[in-house]
C-alpha positions in Angstrom: 73.3 -58.5 281.1 71.4 -55.2 281.6 72.1 -51.6 280.6 70.7 -48.9 282.9 72.3 -45.7 281.7 73.8 -44.0 278.7 76.8 -42.6 280.4 79.5 -42.1 277.7 77.8 -44.5 275.2 80.0 -47.4 276.3 78.9 -50.7 277.8 81.5 -52.6 279.7 81.5 -55.5 282.2 82.6 -58.9 283.4 81.1 -62.3 283.5 81.7 -63.9 286.9 81.0 -67.6 287.4 81.7 -70.6 289.6 82.7 -74.1 288.6 81.5 -76.9 290.8 84.4 -78.7 292.4 87.0 -76.2 291.2 89.7 -75.1 293.6 89.3 -71.4 292.9 86.4 -69.4 294.3 85.4 -67.5 291.1 86.3 -67.2 287.5 86.1 -63.9 285.7 85.9 -63.1 282.0 86.5 -59.4 281.2 84.4 -58.3 278.2 85.6 -55.9 275.6 84.0 -52.5 275.6 81.0 -52.1 273.4 80.6 -48.6 271.9 77.0 -47.6 271.3 75.8 -44.8 269.0 73.5 -42.4 270.8 71.1 -42.6 267.9 70.4 -46.2 268.9 68.8 -45.2 272.2 67.5 -41.6 271.8 64.0 -40.8 270.5 62.1 -37.6 269.8 59.8 -36.5 272.6 57.4 -33.7 273.5 57.0 -31.6 276.6 55.3 -28.3 277.4 57.1 -24.9 277.5 56.8 -24.9 281.3 58.4 -28.4 281.5 61.2 -27.4 279.2 62.0 -24.3 281.2 61.9 -26.3 284.5 64.2 -29.0 283.1 66.5 -26.3 281.5 66.9 -24.6 284.9 67.3 -27.9 286.8 69.8 -29.8 284.6 73.4 -29.5 285.7 75.3 -30.4 282.6 75.6 -28.1 279.5 77.5 -28.7 276.3 77.8 -25.7 274.0 78.5 -26.7 270.4 79.5 -24.2 267.7 77.7 -24.4 264.4 80.2 -25.4 261.7 78.4 -26.0 258.4 78.5 -25.3 254.7 74.7 -25.0 254.7 73.4 -21.5 253.9 69.7 -21.8 254.8 68.6 -21.5 258.5 65.6 -23.9 258.0 67.8 -26.5 256.2 70.2 -26.4 259.1 67.4 -27.0 261.6 66.1 -29.9 259.5 69.6 -31.4 259.3 70.1 -31.1 263.0 66.7 -32.7 263.9 67.4 -35.6 261.6 70.9 -36.2 262.7 70.1 -36.1 266.5 66.6 -37.7 266.6 65.4 -34.6 268.5 61.9 -33.0 268.2 61.6 -29.3 267.5 59.3 -27.8 270.2 59.2 -24.4 268.6 56.0 -24.0 266.6 56.5 -24.0 262.8 54.8 -20.6 262.5 57.5 -19.1 264.8 60.2 -20.5 262.5 58.8 -19.3 259.2 60.0 -16.2 257.4 63.3 -14.9 256.4 64.7 -12.6 259.1 68.4 -13.6 259.2 68.2 -15.4 262.6 66.4 -18.4 264.2 66.0 -19.8 267.7 64.5 -23.2 268.4 64.1 -25.5 271.4 64.4 -29.3 270.9 63.8 -32.3 273.1 64.5 -36.0 273.1 64.5 -38.9 275.6 66.7 -41.9 275.9 65.1 -45.4 276.1 66.3 -45.3 279.7 64.1 -42.3 280.5 66.9 -39.7 280.5 66.0 -36.2 279.1 68.0 -34.2 276.6 67.3 -30.6 275.8 68.8 -28.4 273.2 68.5 -24.7 272.2 69.5 -23.7 268.7 70.5 -20.1 268.1 71.7 -19.4 264.6 72.0 -16.5 262.2 73.4 -15.5 258.8 74.5 -12.1 257.5 71.5 -10.6 255.8 73.6 -9.0 253.0 75.5 -12.2 252.3 73.1 -14.8 250.8 75.9 -17.4 250.2 77.4 -17.1 253.7 77.1 -20.3 255.8 74.9 -20.4 258.9 76.6 -19.4 262.1 75.7 -19.8 265.8 75.6 -22.4 268.5 73.6 -25.2 270.1 73.4 -25.5 273.8 72.6 -29.0 275.1 71.5 -29.7 278.6 71.0 -33.0 280.4 71.1 -34.4 283.9 74.1 -36.6 283.1 77.4 -35.4 281.7 77.5 -38.5 279.4 74.2 -37.6 277.7 75.2 -33.9 277.1 78.7 -34.9 275.8 77.4 -37.8 273.6 74.8 -35.6 271.9 77.4 -32.8 271.4 79.8 -35.4 269.9 77.1 -36.6 267.5 76.4 -33.1 266.3 80.1 -32.4 265.8 80.5 -35.6 263.8 77.6 -34.7 261.5 79.0 -31.3 260.9 82.4 -32.7 259.7 80.9 -34.0 256.5 81.1 -32.1 253.2 78.1 -30.2 251.8 77.3 -33.2 249.6 77.0 -35.4 252.7 74.8 -33.0 254.6 71.2 -34.2 255.2 68.8 -31.6 253.9 65.6 -33.6 254.2 
């Protein structure tokens, strides 16, 4: 049994076999679907700015996810997102430092099957409201629809938790 893609995070298949001397040609056993968490096959990866821009322009599938979080700090939200998606932040730490009320960051990961996943985080918070939650969106791009949707679903699932469940590592 071999898996060659991450499309939709589901493995499905059949076992087909012959029995020597049996009257029928083939026997088929239909297997139950196996649902796989994207975190089991996606790993942080690096690429140059030029490679990121080339892939961003080339990839056909985009999934835009709205930020929905109780977190009030831009850096905390980025850390939470990186940890919950296994992505690597490509934006230099120096460019992310400071308190200006907005943040943009590029992220990248690869599946164990060699599929690329890109993300662009664009968040802000009202400068005059220190307790207001982070707002914005994450744009995910991938060659396959399944990768873009699975990563977006993972982000949405991690955002549904309460503040106490949020990862602020």
